[in-house]
C-alpha positions in Angstrom: 30.2 -21.5 24.2 29.9 -17.6 24.2 26.9 -15.8 23.2 28.5 -14.7 19.8 29.1 -18.4 18.6 25.5 -19.8 19.6 23.7 -21.2 16.6 19.9 -20.6 15.8 19.1 -24.1 17.2 21.1 -23.4 20.4 19.0 -20.3 21.0 15.5 -21.8 19.9 16.0 -24.7 22.3 15.4 -22.5 25.2 12.5 -20.7 23.9 9.2 -21.6 25.5 6.3 -21.7 22.9 2.5 -21.9 23.0 0.9 -25.3 22.7 -1.8 -24.3 20.3 -3.0 -27.1 18.0 -4.4 -25.4 14.9 -5.8 -28.8 13.7 -8.4 -28.5 16.6 -11.3 -26.1 16.0 -11.6 -25.1 19.7 -7.9 -24.1 19.9 -8.1 -22.3 16.8 -11.1 -20.3 17.9 -9.2 -19.4 21.1 -6.2 -18.1 19.2 -8.3 -16.1 16.9 -10.0 -14.4 20.0 -6.7 -13.8 21.6 -5.3 -12.4 18.4 -8.1 -10.2 17.7 -7.9 -8.6 21.2 -4.1 -8.0 21.0 -4.3 -6.3 17.5 -7.1 -4.1 18.8 -5.6 -3.0 21.9 -2.3 -2.4 20.1 -3.7 -0.7 17.3 -1.8 -2.9 14.8 -4.2 -2.2 11.8 -4.3 0.2 8.8 -7.5 1.2 7.4 -7.6 1.2 3.6 -10.9 2.0 2.0 -13.0 1.2 5.1 -11.2 -2.3 5.6 -8.9 -3.2 8.3 -5.4 -4.7 7.4 -3.2 -6.1 9.9 0.4 -4.7 10.3 3.3 -7.1 10.1 3.6 -6.9 13.9 0.3 -8.4 14.3 1.1 -11.3 11.9 4.4 -11.9 13.9 2.5 -12.0 17.0 0.0 -14.7 15.6 3.2 -16.7 14.4 4.8 -16.3 17.9 1.8 -17.9 19.6 2.4 -21.0 17.3 6.0 -21.1 17.9 6.7 -19.9 14.3 9.4 -17.3 13.8 10.6 -15.6 10.6 14.2 -15.9 9.3 15.5 -13.6 6.7 17.3 -15.9 4.0 18.5 -13.0 1.7 17.9 -9.5 0.5 19.2 -8.8 -2.9 19.9 -5.4 -4.6 18.1 -5.6 -8.0 18.3 -1.9 -8.8 18.8 -0.4 -12.3 20.2 3.1 -13.1 16.6 4.4 -13.2 15.2 2.5 -10.1 16.2 1.6 -6.5 14.9 -1.9 -5.9 15.4 -4.7 -3.4 14.1 -8.2 -3.2 13.8 -10.3 0.2 13.2 -13.8 1.0 11.9 -15.0 4.3 11.3 -18.5 5.7 9.3 -19.5 8.5 10.7 -21.8 11.2 8.5 -23.9 13.5 10.4 -24.0 16.9 8.3 -27.0 18.1 9.1 -29.2 15.2 12.5 -27.8 14.1 11.1 -27.6 10.6 10.7 -24.8 7.9 6.9 -24.5 7.4 6.6 -21.6 4.9 8.3 -18.9 2.8 7.6 -15.6 1.3 9.2 -13.3 -1.3 8.8 -9.5 -1.7 10.1 -6.5 -3.4 10.3 -2.8 -2.7 11.0 0.1 -5.2 11.5 3.8 -5.0 9.1 3.9 -8.1 6.1 3.0 -5.9 3.7 5.7 -4.8 5.1 7.8 -1.8 8.6 6.3 -2.0 10.3 8.5 -4.4 12.5 10.1 -1.7 13.0 7.0 0.3 16.7 6.3 1.3 18.3 3.0 0.3 18.2 1.6 3.8 14.4 2.2 4.0 13.7 0.4 0.6 15.7 -2.6 1.7 14.0 -2.7 5.1 10.5 -2.4 3.5 11.4 -5.3 1.2 12.3 -7.5 4.4 9.1 -6.4 6.2 6.9 -7.3 3.3 8.6 -10.5 2.9 7.9 -11.4 6.6 4.2 -10.4 6.0 3.9 -12.5 2.9 5.4 -15.5 4.5 3.1 -15.4 7.4 0.2 -14.8 5.0 0.9 -17.9 3.1 0.7 -19.9 6.3 -1.6 -18.1 8.7 -4.1 -16.0 6.5 -7.1 -18.0 7.6 -6.3 -17.3 11.3 -6.2 -13.5 10.6 -9.4 -13.9 8.8 -11.0 -15.8 11.8 -9.8 -12.9 14.0 -12.1 -10.5 11.9 -9.4 -8.8 9.7 -8.5 -8.8 6.0 -6.2 -11.6 5.1 -3.5 -9.3 3.6 -0.6 -7.7 5.3 -1.1 -3.9 5.5 2.4 -3.4 4.1 1.2 -5.2 0.9 -1.4 -2.4 0.3 1.4 0.0 -0.6 1.1 -1.5 -4.0 -2.5 -0.4 -4.4 -2.4 3.2 -3.3 -2.7 4.7 -6.8 -6.3 4.9 -7.9 -7.1 6.3 -11.3 -9.0 9.6 -11.3 -12.5 9.4 -12.7 -12.8 10.9 -16.2 -15.1 13.9 -16.6 -18.4 13.1 -18.3 -18.5 14.6 -21.9 -20.6 18.0 -22.1 -22.8 16.4 -24.6 -23.6 13.5 -22.3 -24.5 15.9 -19.4 -26.7 17.9 -21.7 -28.6 14.8 -22.8 -29.1 13.8 -19.1 -30.8 17.0 -18.1 -34.3 17.9 -19.4 -34.2 20.6 -22.1 -36.0 23.2 -20.0 -33.3 23.2 -17.3 -30.5 23.8 -19.6 -31.9 27.1 -21.0 -29.9 29.8 -19.4 -31.9 32.3 -17.4 -28.9 34.6 -16.6 -26.1 36.0 -18.7 -23.3 33.6 -19.0 -20.2 34.2 -16.7 -17.1 35.6 -18.3 -14.6 32.9 -19.6 -12.1 34.1 -17.1 -14.2 33.2 -14.2 -14.9 29.7 -15.7 -11.3 29.1 -15.9 -10.5 30.1 -12.4 -13.3 27.8 -11.0 -11.5 24.7 -12.5 -8.0 25.8 -11.6 -5.9 22.7 -10.9 -5.0 21.9 -7.3 -1.6 22.8 -6.2 -0.4 19.3 -4.7 2.4 19.2 -2.2 5.9 19.9 -3.6 8.7 17.4 -3.8 10.6 19.3 -1.1 7.5 19.1 1.1 7.1 15.3 0.6 10.8 14.9 1.3 10.5 16.6 4.6 7.4 14.6 5.6 9.2 11.4 4.8 12.3 12.5 6.8 10.2 13.4 9.8 8.3 10.1 9.6 11.5 8.2 9.9 12.0 9.7 13.3 12.0 6.8 16.0 9.3 8.4 18.0 6.9 8.1 15.2 4.9 4.8 15.4 4.5 2.4 12.4 0.7 2.9 12.1 1.1 6.6 12.1 3.9 6.4 9.4 1.9 3.9 7.1 -1.3 6.1 7.4 0.6 9.3 6.4 2.5 7.4 3.6 -0.8 6.1 2.1 -2.1 9.6 1.7 1.0 11.6 1.0 0.3 12.0 -2.7 -3.2 13.4 -2.0 -1.9 16.3 0.2 -2.1 19.9 -1.3 0.6 22.4 -0.3 -1.5 23.9 2.5 -2.2 20.4 4.1 1.5 19.5 3.6 2.5 22.5 5.6 0.1 21.4 8.3 1.4 17.9 8.2 4.9 19.0 8.6 4.0 21.1 11.6 2.0 18.5 13.3 4.9 15.9 12.9 7.5 18.4 14.2 5.3 19.2 17.3 4.7 15.4 17.9 8.4 14.7 17.7 9.3 17.5 20.1 6.6 16.6 22.5 7.6 12.9 22.6 11.2 13.6 23.0 10.5 16.1 25.8 8.3 13.4 27.5 11.1 10.9 27.2 13.7 13.4 28.7 11.3 14.1 31.6 10.7 10.5 32.3 14.4 9.7 32.3 
């Protein structure tokens, strides 16, 4: 039997897996400590609003310590003329018991925040990545929590990157909240033109700038945590910060490529 004709069972028979028994509290604690150390040392988290969410690589490591591996069952194109969208299903296979122990479904769309300019392969790939994280979450969320992290994969947080802006308080309400003596003008009012200039809208990054940032982020030398962090904030960049981000990404790519050539 050659390598091309080996089945999944033929391959998995040779895989050595850990002997953690998650039904025992002492072994669960040992696994959680090991997991926390691995995630921290390899920087496999994304910070969202002050909370640490583990990237899918961290969830895969937790599963591998228990002999549980992900298998992509299918990736389906469910796009419409107005939207590029993929759905993926992943099952979890327990190598020790030769049994399926979990599953997860996920979707990815170019209508999501920060994904307007994603290529089709990137949308399809993210659907698979999310499905892997979801499958492990359904099975091992409590292990991740025991390790000290949020029990939701970082990739799922892409759905929650849009936060509504706070509505400005009505002028009448502001006037009522300030004592009458403090709202009596002591200097001539500023010209209307100056007032309009003070509230001029922020010039957010252009579509071309965002597309260039995403193109650079897809370079192989850019790490997943770096990519995730930038994509979470891409819609908050103004034009000046977008120019700076593009320059930094280009420099990082050049430096890392030159470093790899020098090492070779």
